[in-house]
C-alpha positions in Angstrom: 122.6 -18.5 10.8 120.4 -16.6 12.3 121.1 -18.0 15.8 124.8 -18.6 15.2 126.1 -14.8 15.5 124.2 -14.0 19.3 125.1 -17.6 20.6 128.6 -16.9 19.5 128.5 -13.5 21.5 126.8 -15.4 23.9 129.3 -18.4 24.7 132.3 -15.9 24.8 130.6 -13.2 27.3 129.5 -15.9 29.6 132.2 -18.2 29.2 129.2 -21.0 28.3 130.9 -24.6 26.9 127.5 -25.8 26.3 127.0 -22.9 23.8 130.3 -23.1 22.3 129.8 -26.5 21.6 126.7 -26.1 20.2 127.7 -22.9 17.7 130.5 -25.2 17.1 128.7 -28.1 15.6 126.0 -25.7 13.4 129.1 -23.9 12.2 130.1 -27.1 11.0 127.2 -27.7 8.5 127.6 -24.5 7.1 130.2 -26.1 4.1 127.0 -28.5 3.4 124.9 -25.6 2.2 127.5 -24.5 -0.8 126.3 -25.8 -4.1 129.2 -26.2 -6.4 127.4 -25.5 -9.7 126.2 -22.1 -8.8 128.9 -21.5 -6.7 126.9 -20.2 -3.7 125.5 -20.9 -0.4 122.3 -21.6 -0.7 119.2 -21.8 1.4 118.6 -25.8 0.8 120.9 -28.4 1.2 122.1 -29.6 -2.3 122.3 -32.7 -1.1 119.1 -33.2 1.0 117.1 -30.9 -1.8 114.9 -33.9 -3.1 113.5 -34.5 0.8 111.8 -30.6 0.1 108.0 -31.0 -0.8 106.9 -28.0 -2.8 103.6 -27.4 -1.2 104.7 -24.1 -1.3 106.2 -21.8 -4.6 109.3 -21.0 -2.3 109.9 -24.8 -1.3 110.8 -25.9 -4.6 114.8 -26.8 -4.6 115.6 -24.5 -7.4 113.4 -21.4 -6.3 115.0 -19.1 -4.7 113.4 -16.4 -2.1 115.1 -13.2 -3.0 116.3 -12.3 0.5 116.7 -15.8 1.6 120.0 -15.9 -0.2 121.6 -12.3 1.3 120.8 -13.6 4.8 122.4 -16.3 5.8 125.6 -14.5 4.0 125.3 -11.4 6.4 125.4 -13.5 9.4 128.8 -15.6 8.2 130.1 -11.9 7.8 129.7 -10.8 11.3 131.0 -14.6 12.0 133.9 -13.7 9.7 134.4 -10.2 11.3 134.1 -11.8 14.8 136.7 -14.5 14.0 134.4 -17.3 14.8 134.7 -19.2 11.2 138.0 -20.6 9.4 139.4 -19.6 6.1 137.4 -22.4 4.3 134.1 -21.0 5.3 135.5 -17.4 4.3 136.5 -18.7 0.7 132.7 -20.0 0.2 131.5 -16.9 1.6 133.8 -14.8 -0.8 132.3 -17.1 -3.9 129.0 -16.7 -2.8 129.2 -13.1 -2.7 130.2 -13.0 -6.4 127.1 -14.8 -7.2 125.2 -12.3 -5.3 126.6 -9.5 -7.6 125.7 -11.5 -10.6 122.2 -11.8 -9.5 122.1 -7.9 -8.6 123.5 -7.3 -12.1 120.8 -9.5 -13.7 117.8 -7.9 -12.1 119.0 -4.2 -12.1 119.6 -3.8 -8.0 115.8 -4.5 -8.1 115.0 -7.7 -6.8 111.8 -9.7 -7.9 109.6 -12.2 -5.1 111.3 -15.4 -6.4 113.8 -16.4 -9.2 115.3 -19.6 -10.5 118.7 -20.2 -9.4 120.0 -21.8 -12.5 118.7 -19.4 -15.0 118.1 -16.4 -13.0 114.6 -16.4 -14.5 112.0 -14.7 -12.1 109.4 -16.8 -11.4 107.4 -14.3 -9.4 107.8 -10.8 -10.1 105.8 -8.8 -7.6 103.8 -9.4 -4.9 101.3 -7.8 -5.9 100.2 -6.6 -9.4 101.5 -3.6 -9.5 103.2 -3.5 -6.3 106.6 -4.1 -7.3 109.1 -6.8 -5.8 111.3 -7.3 -2.4 112.0 -3.9 -2.7 114.1 -3.7 0.7 116.6 -6.5 -0.7 118.6 -3.8 -1.9 119.5 -2.6 1.5 120.1 -6.2 2.6 122.5 -6.5 -0.6 123.9 -3.3 0.3 124.5 -4.4 3.8 126.2 -7.5 2.9 128.8 -5.7 0.2 129.7 -3.1 3.2 130.5 -6.4 5.4 132.5 -7.8 2.2 134.3 -4.3 1.7 135.3 -4.3 5.6 136.7 -7.8 5.1 138.5 -7.0 2.3 139.4 -3.4 1.9 138.2 -3.9 -2.0 136.8 -0.6 -3.5 134.3 -3.1 -6.0 132.5 -3.9 -3.1 131.6 -0.4 -1.8 130.8 0.2 -5.3 128.3 -2.5 -5.3 126.7 -1.1 -2.1 126.1 2.2 -3.3 124.7 1.2 -6.5 122.3 -0.6 -4.1 121.6 2.1 -2.1 121.2 4.5 -4.9 118.2 2.0 -6.3 116.5 2.6 -3.2 116.3 6.5 -3.4 112.8 6.7 -5.7 111.3 4.6 -2.6 109.4 6.6 0.2 107.1 5.1 2.7 106.3 2.3 0.2 110.0 0.6 0.4 108.8 -2.4 3.2 108.9 -5.9 2.0 109.9 -7.4 5.4 110.8 -5.7 8.4 114.4 -7.1 9.2 115.3 -6.2 6.1 114.1 -3.1 5.9 116.0 -2.2 9.3 119.4 -3.6 7.6 118.6 -1.8 5.0 119.0 1.7 6.9 121.5 0.6 9.2 123.9 -0.3 5.5 122.3 3.5 4.5 123.9 5.1 7.5 127.2 2.9 7.0 127.3 4.5 3.3 127.0 8.1 5.1 129.8 7.6 7.1 131.8 6.5 4.5 130.7 8.7 1.4 129.6 11.9 3.7 126.2 12.6 1.7 123.4 13.6 3.6 121.1 11.4 1.4 121.9 8.4 2.8 121.1 9.7 6.5 117.5 10.8 4.9 116.8 7.8 3.5 118.1 5.5 6.4 115.3 7.6 8.2 112.7 6.6 5.6 113.4 3.5 5.9 113.1 3.3 9.9 110.0 5.4 9.0 108.8 2.2 7.0 109.4 0.3 10.6 107.2 2.9 12.9 104.3 3.3 10.1 104.2 -0.7 9.6 103.3 -1.1 13.8 100.3 -1.1 16.0 100.6 1.7 18.2 98.1 0.2 20.6 97.5 -2.6 23.6 95.6 -5.2 22.9 93.5 -6.4 26.1 91.3 -8.5 24.9 91.4 -12.6 24.0 94.7 -14.4 23.0 96.4 -11.2 23.8 94.9 -10.3 27.1 98.4 -11.2 29.1 100.6 -10.1 26.6 102.1 -6.8 26.6 101.5 -6.2 22.4 101.7 -2.2 22.5 103.9 -0.8 19.6 103.8 -4.7 17.8 105.7 -4.5 14.8 104.5 -6.4 11.8 106.9 -8.9 9.9 105.1 -7.7 6.3 103.0 -4.9 5.1 100.2 -7.2 5.0 101.0 -9.8 7.9 98.0 -9.7 10.5 100.5 -10.4 13.6 103.6 -10.3 14.8 106.6 -12.7 14.6 109.5 -12.8 16.8 112.5 -13.7 14.1 111.6 -10.2 13.2 111.5 -8.0 16.3 114.1 -9.7 17.9 116.2 -9.1 14.6 114.8 -5.0 14.1 115.5 -4.6 17.9 119.5 -5.7 17.5 119.7 -3.6 14.1 118.1 -0.6 15.2 120.0 -0.5 18.7 123.3 -0.7 16.3 121.8 2.4 14.1 121.2 4.7 16.9 124.8 4.2 17.7 126.4 4.5 14.6 124.4 7.7 14.2 125.3 8.9 18.0 129.2 9.0 16.7 128.4 10.8 13.5 128.4 14.8 13.3 124.6 15.0 12.3 121.9 12.6 13.5 118.6 11.5 13.3 115.5 13.6 13.8 114.2 14.0 18.0 110.8 12.4 16.8 112.4 9.3 15.3 115.1 8.8 17.8 112.1 9.0 20.6 109.8 6.4 18.4 113.0 3.9 17.6 113.5 4.1 21.3 110.5 3.7 22.6 109.8 0.5 19.9 112.7 -1.2 21.6 111.4 -0.9 25.2 107.9 -1.8 24.4 109.6 -5.2 22.2 111.8 -6.1 25.1 108.8 -6.3 27.1 107.0 -8.4 24.3 109.7 -10.9 23.0 109.9 -13.5 25.9 105.4 -14.0 25.3 106.7 -15.5 22.0 108.1 -18.9 24.0 105.4 -21.0 25.0 106.5 -22.0 28.7 105.4 -18.3 29.2 102.2 -18.6 27.6 98.9 -20.4 29.3 98.3 -23.5 27.2 94.6 -22.5 26.0 95.9 -19.5 24.1 98.2 -22.0 22.0 96.5 -23.2 18.5 95.7 -26.6 18.9 96.0 -27.3 15.3 98.8 -25.1 13.6 99.4 -25.0 9.7 102.9 -26.4 10.2 104.6 -29.1 12.8 102.8 -29.0 16.0 103.4 -27.1 19.1 105.2 -28.5 22.1 104.3 -26.2 25.1 107.2 -27.0 27.4 109.5 -26.1 24.8 111.5 -22.8 24.9 111.3 -22.8 20.9 109.5 -19.5 20.2 106.3 -19.4 17.9 106.3 -17.5 15.1 103.2 -15.2 15.5 101.3 -13.6 18.3 98.0 -12.9 16.2 95.4 -10.0 16.5 94.1 -11.4 19.7 91.3 -13.5 18.9 93.1 -15.7 17.0 95.3 -18.5 18.6 99.1 -18.2 19.2 101.2 -20.2 17.3 98.8 -21.1 14.0 101.8 -20.7 12.2 103.7 -22.8 14.4 107.2 -22.9 16.7 110.1 -21.2 14.4 113.4 -22.5 15.5 115.3 -19.3 13.4 113.5 -17.5 16.2 115.7 -19.0 19.2 118.2 -16.5 18.7 115.5 -13.7 20.0 117.0 -14.7 24.2 121.1 -14.3 23.4 120.1 -11.3 20.6 118.3 -9.2 23.3 120.8 -10.4 26.0 123.5 -9.2 23.2 122.0 -5.9 22.7 120.3 -4.3 25.9 123.0 -5.6 28.7 125.7 -4.0 30.0 128.5 -6.5 31.6 129.3 -5.3 34.9 132.5 -5.5 37.3 131.7 -9.2 39.1 131.4 -11.9 37.7 127.7 -13.1 36.5 127.0 -9.2 37.1 125.2 -7.6 34.6 123.2 -4.4 34.3 119.7 -4.7 31.6 118.4 -1.7 30.3 115.3 -1.6 27.7 116.4 1.5 26.0 119.4 1.9 23.4 122.7 3.0 25.3 126.2 3.6 24.0 129.4 2.5 25.8 131.5 5.2 25.8 134.3 4.6 28.9 135.0 1.8 31.0 137.6 1.2 33.9 138.3 -0.8 36.8 136.2 0.7 39.0 133.0 2.1 36.5 131.0 2.5 33.4 130.0 5.5 31.4 127.1 5.3 29.4 125.1 7.4 27.1 121.0 6.6 27.0 119.5 7.2 23.8 116.1 8.7 23.5 114.4 12.0 25.3 114.2 13.1 28.4 110.7 13.3 28.2 110.3 9.6 28.3 111.2 6.8 30.8 113.3 3.6 30.6 113.5 0.6 32.9 116.9 -0.8 33.9 117.6 -3.7 36.2 120.5 -5.0 37.8 121.2 -8.5 38.2 123.4 -10.9 39.9 124.8 -8.2 42.7 124.7 -10.6 45.6 126.7 -8.9 48.5 128.6 -6.0 45.8 126.8 -2.6 46.0 126.7 -0.6 42.8 125.8 3.2 42.6 124.1 4.4 39.3 124.6 8.6 38.9 123.0 10.5 36.4 123.3 14.1 34.9 121.1 16.0 37.6 123.5 14.7 40.5 121.2 12.2 41.9 122.7 9.0 42.8 121.0 5.6 43.5 122.6 2.7 44.9 121.7 -1.1 44.6 122.6 -4.3 45.7 121.0 -8.0 45.9 119.7 -10.4 43.2 117.5 -8.3 41.2 116.8 -4.5 41.5 115.0 -2.4 39.1 113.9 1.3 38.5 113.1 3.9 36.3 114.6 7.0 34.6 114.6 9.5 31.7 116.1 8.9 28.4 118.6 11.0 26.9 121.3 11.4 29.3 125.0 10.3 30.2 124.6 7.8 33.5 127.5 6.6 35.6 127.6 3.0 37.2 130.7 2.5 39.8 130.9 -0.7 41.9 131.1 0.7 45.8 
């Protein structure tokens, strides 16, 4: 489910038969995760649960890691919105949403770390004594309810999203459990702000994003196993994780991008300081994410003995982790659910141009304002005091111009052409 939404978009944009076939094959397996007894799509395939080896608490068949219930369902909601799944999966989705509301009510919109799926008894309430459970799952739940509301117009789902968002209000910079969930919480709060026009939701969204910025490393590790990797502005997946992880990073890039776009069209916005930091995070993460893929790394940087599975140096399945520089990369192993990173970045950070296979890459958040047969008008976000990189790809013999607010214009042609420009401005791309 972590791969499917961006893979479907890739297949549609590039008319890729191979991507479409893989997406179709993966989609065919969704119903196998539905448990008739609980009436919900679960983390583990019920018919195969006996194959689990419960070496960790969350790998026991009936134990749910709170965020894992909501995340796959959220991906299904995106697929349903885009018309990529059939009515049978839609029915299973809404049955699962009903189960989620039961769980939310049971825990009064404050989710533990682990609970039993059959009894809803919390088997691990807190991450550590006095630290609370998975605090940001309320935002993940709120986002799921907003998707159900958008799909049906049923006010009950909006009410559920509002209850979960209100429960988040007591947290300040002590919210983050897992970074991608905290980013999703911010997006859900912005959606609620647009519905209710209550500035509290916008302010809480900024606090969620402040949690992310607080959980980054704003230094460049030019030593050890980090010597050949752009590690500046790395985002940690958890509040106590000593490494960055591809799944959480790529999800945060796409979620933050969507959130900034949504705020841009509102009457109020984020503070300039926050918008600048988020734009810069996107810029640096786009530089770093390719280095999670083993073929991009020298072999002696990779862990010879990962904790789980093994490392295939020639496989384009990303390693889960980039460590502190002293630890080898990939100690946690390769992660299949990080495979969506390349598709997700392409989806978030590129603009299709007029010719087939031609696109513009921008490593900053942007909003497409207008498009016609000859030109595209974009607003690049961030501040004018910071620079972003852009690249034209696949132009061949065609020539394009890019015009800026100050009246300057540049022209590009050829296979790949790169340049820099300042953020916070309107740009117009034209085919010559």
